[in-house]
N, C-alpha and C positions, 0 to 999 in steps of 0.2 A: 494772767495765764494760769491754767489749772494743771498742776503737776501730778496729782494723784486722782484716781477715779475708783469708785467702788466696783469691785468685780461683779460680773453677772452671777446670779444665783445658779447653782449646779443644775437645777431643773430647766433653766433657760438655755444653758450651754449645750445640753445633750441632744437637742433636736436633730442636728446634723449627724451626730454620732448614731442616733437611732436609725436614721435613713440609710446610712452606710451599712449598719448591721443588717437591715432588711435585705439589702442587695446580697449580703453573704448567705442568705437562706436559699439562694439558687433558683428562685422562681422568676418567671418572666416579668418584665416591666413593659407595658404596652401603651400605645397611644389610645385616646378615647375610642376612635373608630375600631381599632384592633380589639380592644377590650370588649366592646359590645358584642362582637361576633365570636369571641373566644369562649370555649366551653370546658376549659381545664382550670388550672389555678394560675392566676396572674394578678399583679398589682398594676394600678393605673400610674403611668409615668407622667410627671408634671409637678408644677409648683404647688404650694399650699393653696393658693387661690384657684388653680386649675382643679384641684381635688374638691374644693368647696363648691365651685360652680357646677361640676359634674353631679355632685350629690344633690344640689338644689334643682338644676335644670333637667337632668336625665332621670334622677331617682325620686324627685319630688320631696326631698327632705328640706323643708323650708325653715325649720326651727333651729338650724345650726347657729349657735352663738360664736363658735370658734371654728377655725379652719382645721380639718382633720389632718392627722399625721400620716395616714395611709388610707387607701381605698383598695380593697382586695375583692376579686371575683373568684368564686369557687363554683364551677359548673354554671348554674343559672342564678346563684345567690350572690349578693353583694354584702361585703362587710366593711363598715366605715369605722375607723378607729382613731383614738387619741392615746398617746403615750406620755406618761409622766413618771419622772424619777423624783421621789419625795425624800428629802433629807432632814426635815425638821417638822415639828408640830406647830400648828397655829397659822394665823394670818394668811399670807400669800399662798403658802403650801396647802392650806385647807381649801382655798379658792381653786387652786389648780386641781386638787383632788376632786372637788365637787364638779368641776367642769368635765373631767374625764368620766366620772360616773354618769353624768347627764348623757354623754355620748353612748355609754354602755347600756343605756335603757332603750335606745332606739330599736323598735321592732315593727316592721311593716311588710307584710307578705313575704317577699324574698329579700328583704333588706334588714340587716342586723347591725347594731352598734356594738362596739367592744371598747372597753377601757383597759389599756395596758398600763398597769401601775406597778412600780417597783420602789423599794426603799423601806423605810421604817414602819409603814402601815401594816406589814405582814407580821411584825413582832407582836406576840401576845401582850396586850396592855389594855388599860381602860381609856386609851386615847380616843378622841373623836373619830379619827380615821379608821382605827381598828374596829371600833364598835359598828361603824357604818358598813365597812366591807363585809363583816360577818353577816349582816342582815340584808345585804344588797340583793335586789331581785333583777338582775340583768347579767351581762357577760363582763366579767372582770378577771384578769389573770396577769401573771408575771410575764414579761417578755421571754423568759426562759421556757415558757410553755406554749408559745405561739406556734411553733412548728408542729407540736403534737396536736394542738387545736386544729390547725389546717388539715393535717392528715385525717383526724377523726371526722371533721366536718365534710371532707371530700369523700369519705368512705374508703380510703386507701389503707 
């Protein structure tokens, strides 16, 4: 019998917290059918697999290695995102960071990827993550700036 277990890393524990936080932004969460005909700002409602399947089947994004954390529609544009909270340097954290940046490089007519990354990477240092984020040629920002991004993207 195993009496102790290693706790999940903070980056893996916060997925549900991020989703709850998204609901606090007060934007609509719509079904696939509703989202396709919607012309305002709304998130796709569903599981990680539902979001990944929509991205692959409806948006033609076949190269997704990971399931997105959110799929957002602003007018006629789709934004597919991955969120990571990074608490340490190296190993698994670098892999999580690289995966988020891969999502943030997606750009295809009216489809954009975004990396929502928070944590130590924003501190000025010579770390791998900080060097990469400074040179990143895609969309990457803190979750604290997501609402501002949505407002600017939608032209409000």
